[in-house]
N, CA, C and O atoms as a DFTB+ gen file, in Angstrom:
272 C
 N C O
     1  1       0.814      -1.210       0.160
     2  2      -0.390       0.578      -0.105
     3  2       1.025       0.891       0.046
     4  3       2.020       0.439       0.614
     5  1       0.630       2.024      -0.834
     6  2       0.775       3.285      -0.951
     7  2       0.522       4.347       0.355
     8  3      -0.513       4.961       0.616
     9  1       1.787       4.357       1.070
    10  2       0.761       5.249       2.261
    11  2       1.077       6.872       1.897
    12  3       1.312       7.537       2.906
    13  1       1.113       7.495       0.828
    14  2       0.403       8.404       0.188
    15  2      -0.744       8.591       0.010
    16  3      -1.366       9.393       0.707
    17  1      -1.375       7.812      -1.085
    18  2      -2.551       7.735      -0.303
    19  2      -3.270       8.123       0.458
    20  3      -4.364       8.363      -0.051
    21  1      -3.200       8.380       1.789
    22  2      -3.706       8.398       2.901
    23  2      -4.882       7.329       3.299
    24  3      -5.782       7.779       4.008
    25  1      -4.968       5.720       2.840
    26  2      -6.512       5.681       3.203
    27  2      -6.331       6.146       4.682
    28  3      -5.473       6.422       5.520
    29  1      -8.096       6.030       4.412
    30  2      -9.012       5.734       6.127
    31  2      -9.377       4.544       6.764
    32  3      -9.182       3.595       6.005
    33  1      -9.786       4.240       7.749
    34  2     -10.504       2.538       7.827
    35  2     -11.476       3.569       8.704
    36  3     -11.159       4.408       9.547
    37  1     -12.731       3.200       8.202
    38  2     -13.833       3.624       7.958
    39  2     -14.561       2.530       9.322
    40  3     -14.643       1.338       9.026
    41  1     -14.962       2.869      10.467
    42  2     -15.891       2.398      11.622
    43  2     -17.502       2.900      10.686
    44  3     -17.950       3.978      10.294
    45  1     -17.890       1.728      10.643
    46  2     -19.936       2.461      11.063
    47  2     -20.550       0.787      10.994
    48  3     -20.583      -0.238      10.314
    49  1     -21.051       1.525      12.460
    50  2     -22.333       0.313      12.526
    51  2     -23.514       0.186      11.648
    52  3     -23.468       1.039      10.762
    53  1     -24.676      -0.661      11.567
    54  2     -25.181      -1.104      10.416
    55  2     -26.809      -0.199      11.295
    56  3     -27.126       0.958      11.019
    57  1     -27.774      -1.305      12.566
    58  2     -29.195      -0.897      11.828
    59  2     -28.949       0.689      12.762
    60  3     -28.028       1.027      13.506
    61  1     -30.244       1.439      12.319
    62  2     -30.174       3.071      12.322
    63  2     -28.764       3.620      11.627
    64  3     -28.444       4.726      12.063
    65  1     -28.015       3.164      10.806
    66  2     -26.764       4.609      10.784
    67  2     -26.717       3.777       9.082
    68  3     -26.800       4.470       8.068
    69  1     -26.607       2.607       9.028
    70  2     -26.706       2.507       7.437
    71  2     -27.870       1.655       6.611
    72  3     -28.110       1.926       5.435
    73  1     -28.359       0.924       7.106
    74  2     -30.544       1.433       7.130
    75  2     -31.017       1.364       8.599
    76  3     -30.724       1.378       9.794
    77  1     -32.122       1.267       7.476
    78  2     -33.529       1.619       8.515
    79  2     -33.170       0.392      10.171
    80  3     -32.731      -0.755      10.256
    81  1     -33.630       1.394      11.194
    82  2     -33.503       0.178      12.406
    83  2     -34.933      -1.054      12.255
    84  3     -35.809      -0.277      11.876
    85  1     -35.403      -2.005      12.307
    86  2     -35.579      -2.629      12.439
    87  2     -35.601      -3.869      13.642
    88  3     -34.447      -4.292      13.721
    89  1     -36.568      -4.654      14.678
    90  2     -36.344      -5.296      14.737
    91  2     -35.438      -6.205      14.861
    92  3     -35.087      -6.341      13.689
    93  1     -35.195      -6.485      15.099
    94  2     -34.176      -8.306      15.280
    95  2     -34.976      -9.416      14.616
    96  3     -34.471     -10.171      13.785
    97  1     -36.421      -9.498      15.068
    98  2     -37.128     -10.373      14.797
    99  2     -38.626     -10.187      13.361
   100  3     -39.726     -10.635      13.036
   101  1     -37.365      -9.009      12.905
   102  2     -38.701      -8.566      11.448
   103  2     -37.189      -8.663      10.057
   104  3     -37.382      -8.684       8.842
   105  1     -35.874      -8.703      10.718
   106  2     -35.362      -8.634      10.476
   107  2     -35.163      -9.738       8.651
   108  3     -35.605     -10.878       8.505
   109  1     -34.747      -9.294       8.057
   110  2     -35.417     -10.478       6.444
   111  2     -34.151      -9.783       5.056
   112  3     -34.359      -8.828       4.307
   113  1     -33.056     -10.558       5.112
   114  2     -31.914     -10.437       4.620
   115  2     -32.259     -10.240       2.503
   116  3     -31.418      -9.818       1.709
   117  1     -33.539     -10.649       2.184
   118  2     -34.402      -9.807       1.361
   119  2     -34.376      -7.865       1.289
   120  3     -34.624      -7.084       0.371
   121  1     -33.991      -7.680       2.599
   122  2     -35.104      -6.553       2.062
   123  2     -33.551      -5.564       2.882
   124  3     -33.402      -6.172       3.942
   125  1     -33.021      -5.009       2.861
   126  2     -32.483      -3.698       3.298
   127  2     -33.089      -1.996       3.216
   128  3     -33.129      -1.193       2.284
   129  1     -33.484      -1.921       4.555
   130  2     -33.723       0.134       3.750
   131  2     -32.779       0.632       3.822
   132  3     -32.419       0.946       4.956
   133  1     -31.739       1.021       2.467
   134  2     -30.910       2.008       3.029
   135  2     -30.939       3.742       3.097
   136  3     -31.319       4.494       2.200
   137  1     -30.446       4.096       4.372
   138  2     -30.549       5.219       5.042
   139  2     -30.317       6.225       3.498
   140  3     -29.438       5.610       2.894
   141  1     -30.627       7.170       2.846
   142  2     -30.868       8.380       2.484
   143  2     -29.473       8.811       2.184
   144  3     -29.104       9.711       2.938
   145  1     -28.449       8.373       1.162
   146  2     -26.954       9.077       0.803
   147  2     -25.954       8.131       1.063
   148  3     -24.781       7.977       0.724
   149  1     -26.845       7.484       1.835
   150  2     -25.858       5.972       2.659
   151  2     -24.404       4.749       1.128
   152  3     -23.257       4.303       1.098
   153  1     -25.627       4.832       0.265
   154  2     -24.660       4.038      -0.664
   155  2     -23.782       4.913      -1.365
   156  3     -22.583       4.658      -1.474
   157  1     -24.219       5.749      -1.760
   158  2     -23.055       7.158      -2.705
   159  2     -22.139       7.005      -1.663
   160  3     -20.955       6.733      -1.858
   161  1     -22.677       7.181      -0.488
   162  2     -20.548       7.687       0.394
   163  2     -20.489       6.675       0.692
   164  3     -19.806       6.956       1.677
   165  1     -20.594       5.518       0.768
   166  2     -20.452       4.504       0.984
   167  2     -19.010       3.705       0.064
   168  3     -17.936       3.132       0.246
   169  1     -20.089       4.254      -1.149
   170  2     -19.285       3.736      -2.803
   171  2     -18.481       4.432      -2.993
   172  3     -17.403       3.980      -3.381
   173  1     -18.657       5.838      -2.802
   174  2     -17.122       7.005      -2.931
   175  2     -15.900       5.980      -1.192
   176  3     -15.110       5.151      -0.740
   177  1     -16.439       6.635      -1.134
   178  2     -14.781       5.954       0.139
   179  2     -14.445       4.688      -0.235
   180  3     -13.232       4.507      -0.339
   181  1     -15.573       3.193      -0.610
   182  2     -14.102       2.277      -1.432
   183  2     -14.005       2.296      -2.873
   184  3     -13.403       1.464      -3.552
   185  1     -14.553       3.166      -3.234
   186  2     -13.819       3.302      -4.586
   187  2     -12.111       4.510      -4.394
   188  3     -11.211       4.563      -5.232
   189  1     -12.153       5.136      -3.342
   190  2     -11.346       5.914      -3.060
   191  2     -10.628       4.944      -1.761
   192  3     -10.443       5.507      -0.682
   193  1     -10.343       3.865      -1.881
   194  2      -9.451       2.955      -1.459
   195  2      -9.631       2.473      -0.232
   196  3      -9.217       1.404       0.216
   197  1     -10.596       3.731       0.580
   198  2     -10.242       3.191       2.451
   199  2     -11.435       2.039       2.316
   200  3     -12.311       1.615       1.563
   201  1     -10.629       1.800       3.988
   202  2     -11.432       0.399       4.507
   203  2     -11.932       0.859       4.838
   204  3     -11.834       2.074       5.008
   205  1     -13.444      -0.400       5.361
   206  2     -14.144       0.407       5.779
   207  2     -14.956      -1.260       6.724
   208  3     -14.814      -2.354       6.176
   209  1     -15.412      -1.196       7.529
   210  2     -15.691      -2.213       8.719
   211  2     -16.789      -1.840       9.159
   212  3     -17.001      -0.674       9.492
   213  1     -17.493      -2.605       9.214
   214  2     -19.114      -2.868       9.509
   215  2     -18.782      -3.465      10.978
   216  3     -17.943      -4.310      11.288
   217  1     -19.921      -2.592      11.974
   218  2     -20.237      -3.218      13.215
   219  2     -21.578      -3.182      13.522
   220  3     -22.337      -2.265      13.209
   221  1     -21.938      -4.392      14.268
   222  2     -23.372      -4.898      14.759
   223  2     -23.547      -5.535      16.808
   224  3     -23.017      -6.458      17.428
   225  1     -24.188      -4.837      17.058
   226  2     -24.568      -5.733      18.222
   227  2     -25.690      -6.315      18.349
   228  3     -26.471      -6.409      19.295
   229  1     -25.702      -6.933      16.662
   230  2     -26.337      -8.371      16.704
   231  2     -26.337      -9.484      17.153
   232  3     -25.221      -9.990      17.036
   233  1     -27.162     -10.220      17.689
   234  2     -27.028     -11.043      18.721
   235  2     -26.149     -12.246      17.545
   236  3     -25.960     -11.935      16.369
   237  1     -25.665     -13.698      18.173
   238  2     -24.453     -14.342      17.383
   239  2     -25.825     -15.462      16.190
   240  3     -25.771     -15.894      15.038
   241  1     -26.599     -15.501      17.012
   242  2     -27.715     -16.338      15.641
   243  2     -28.216     -15.621      14.640
   244  3     -28.752     -16.224      13.710
   245  1     -28.134     -14.061      14.633
   246  2     -28.048     -13.729      13.315
   247  2     -27.319     -13.529      12.652
   248  3     -27.841     -12.974      11.685
   249  1     -25.778     -13.691      12.456
   250  2     -24.707     -14.050      11.677
   251  2     -25.284     -14.475      10.186
   252  3     -24.996     -13.789       9.205
   253  1     -25.812     -15.219      10.118
   254  2     -25.541     -16.027       8.322
   255  2     -26.395     -14.706       7.781
   256  3     -25.951     -13.953       6.915
   257  1     -27.808     -14.527       8.481
   258  2     -28.678     -12.992       7.598
   259  2     -28.146     -11.552       7.242
   260  3     -28.151     -10.997       6.144
   261  1     -27.538     -10.944       8.844
   262  2     -26.637     -10.337       8.534
   263  2     -25.425     -10.568       7.725
   264  3     -24.477      -9.784       7.687
   265  1     -25.492     -11.555       7.153
   266  2     -23.912     -11.862       6.306
   267  2     -24.477     -11.473       4.716
   268  3     -23.781     -11.093       3.775
   269  1     -25.717     -11.658       4.731
   270  2     -26.709     -11.907       3.492
   271  2     -27.180     -10.442       3.148
   272  3     -27.969     -10.249       2.223
């Protein structure tokens, strides 16, 4: 990695920050209501070469749904 590029690592929670907050029981891996401006900003950061780390407080039993 070229240090002169000044890449950053961006940490973001998922629920209520990137997508609309829903109750865990209502999670559907086929439906994620992305909040306004989020997709554009995430794509901008990704294309700029920044590292994006997603975090969540979802329980372990929702790992598969979260990954989907």
